[in-house]
C-alpha positions as CSV (number, residue, x, y, z in Angstrom):
1,M,-43.6,36.9,37.2
2,P,-40.4,35.5,38.7
3,H,-40.0,31.8,39.1
4,E,-38.5,29.8,41.9
5,I,-36.4,26.6,41.6
6,L,-37.3,24.2,44.4
7,K,-34.7,21.9,46.0
8,L,-36.3,18.7,47.0
9,T,-35.4,15.8,49.3
10,S,-38.1,13.3,48.3
11,V,-36.5,12.3,45.0
12,H,-33.0,11.5,43.7
13,P,-30.5,14.3,43.3
14,T,-30.2,15.9,39.9
15,D,-27.2,16.6,37.7
16,G,-27.5,19.7,35.5
17,Y,-31.3,20.3,36.0
18,S,-34.0,20.8,38.6
19,H,-36.9,18.6,39.4
20,V,-39.4,21.5,39.6
21,A,-39.9,25.2,39.0
22,K,-42.7,27.2,40.6
23,V,-44.4,30.2,39.1
24,G,-47.2,31.6,41.3
25,N,-49.2,28.5,42.2
26,T,-48.2,26.6,39.0
27,Y,-45.5,23.9,39.3
28,Y,-43.5,22.7,36.2
29,L,-42.1,19.2,36.8
30,S,-39.1,18.2,34.7
31,G,-39.4,14.9,32.9
32,Q,-39.1,12.1,35.4
33,V,-37.4,8.9,34.7
34,A,-37.3,5.6,36.6
35,R,-34.6,6.5,39.1
36,D,-35.2,5.8,42.7
37,I,-34.4,8.0,45.7
38,N,-30.7,6.9,45.5
39,G,-30.5,7.6,41.7
40,D,-30.5,3.9,40.8
41,L,-32.6,2.7,37.8
42,A,-35.8,1.0,38.9
43,G,-37.4,-1.6,36.8
44,R,-34.6,-2.4,34.4
45,G,-36.3,-4.0,31.3
46,D,-39.8,-3.7,32.9
47,I,-42.0,-0.9,31.5
48,E,-44.7,-1.3,34.2
49,A,-42.1,-1.0,37.0
50,Q,-40.5,2.0,35.2
51,V,-43.9,3.8,34.8
52,R,-44.7,3.1,38.5
53,Q,-41.3,4.6,39.6
54,V,-41.8,7.7,37.4
55,L,-45.3,8.3,38.8
56,T,-44.1,7.7,42.3
57,N,-41.3,10.3,41.8
58,M,-44.0,12.7,40.5
59,R,-46.3,12.0,43.5
60,N,-43.4,12.5,45.9
61,I,-42.5,15.8,44.3
62,L,-46.0,17.1,44.4
63,Q,-46.5,16.0,48.1
64,E,-43.3,17.8,49.1
65,C,-44.7,20.9,47.3
66,G,-48.0,20.6,49.3
67,G,-50.2,18.9,46.7
68,G,-50.8,15.6,45.1
69,M,-51.6,13.8,41.9
70,G,-55.0,15.4,41.8
71,N,-53.3,18.8,41.2
72,V,-51.8,17.7,37.9
73,A,-53.4,19.5,35.0
74,K,-51.2,18.3,32.1
75,L,-48.8,15.5,31.4
76,T,-46.3,15.0,28.5
77,T,-45.4,11.3,28.2
78,L,-42.5,9.9,26.1
79,L,-42.4,6.2,25.5
80,T,-39.6,4.4,23.5
81,H,-42.0,1.9,21.9
82,P,-45.7,2.0,20.9
83,S,-46.2,-1.4,22.5
84,Y,-45.7,0.3,25.9
85,R,-49.0,2.3,25.7
86,D,-51.2,-0.3,27.4
87,A,-48.8,-0.8,30.3
88,Y,-48.5,3.0,30.7
89,R,-52.3,3.5,30.8
90,K,-52.7,0.6,33.2
91,V,-50.2,2.0,35.7
92,R,-51.4,5.6,35.2
93,G,-54.8,4.4,36.4
94,E,-53.2,3.4,39.7
95,F,-52.1,7.0,40.3
96,F,-54.9,9.2,38.7
97,Q,-58.7,9.0,39.1
98,D,-60.9,9.1,36.0
99,P,-60.7,11.2,34.0
100,P,-56.9,11.4,34.0
101,P,-55.3,14.8,33.3
102,A,-54.7,16.1,29.8
103,N,-51.8,14.2,28.2
104,T,-49.6,14.3,25.2
105,L,-48.1,10.9,24.3
106,I,-45.0,10.9,22.1
107,I,-43.2,7.8,20.9
108,V,-39.4,8.5,20.6
109,E,-36.5,6.4,19.5
110,S,-34.5,6.9,22.7
111,L,-34.4,8.9,25.9
112,A,-31.3,10.2,27.8
113,A,-30.2,6.7,28.5
114,P,-31.1,3.6,26.5
115,E,-32.3,1.7,29.6
116,Y,-35.1,4.3,30.1
117,F,-38.4,3.3,28.5
118,V,-40.5,6.2,29.8
119,E,-40.2,9.9,30.8
120,I,-43.1,12.0,32.0
121,E,-43.2,15.7,32.7
122,A,-46.1,17.5,34.3
123,V,-47.7,20.8,35.0
124,A,-49.6,21.1,38.3
125,V,-51.6,23.8,40.1
126,I,-51.4,23.8,43.9
127,D,-53.5,26.4,45.8
C-alpha cells in the first residue's frame, strides 16, 4: 500500500524529515521534540515543560489529521535520564485518559541536541 507524506501547518517546519506519514488510516508520527510552532526550544532545562510541548505538538498534528490523542495506539518515548520518568508519566496523564496507549520507554544518553530531554513518536489510527 502506498504511503503519503503530509505537510502540516500546526507544528514547526522540519529540516530533512516529515512530521507524519499516512498509510491507509494509520498515521506514523516522527519523534517529536520540545520545539514550539516557531521552531524554538520550549522548556529549556525543564522536563515537564518539554514533555508538555512534545505532547502538544503530537495533539496538534493529530487534530490537523482529523483525530486526537484518543487515536494513539502506540508511543515510543526516549528520555535522557531515568529520573525523568515520573515527570513524563505526570504530564502524559494530562493528555491521555486511563489506560494510556501502549508505550515503549527507552533511556538514552543523548538525543539530536543536548538540550532535548525527551522525544516521543507515535502510531495512531484515525477512521
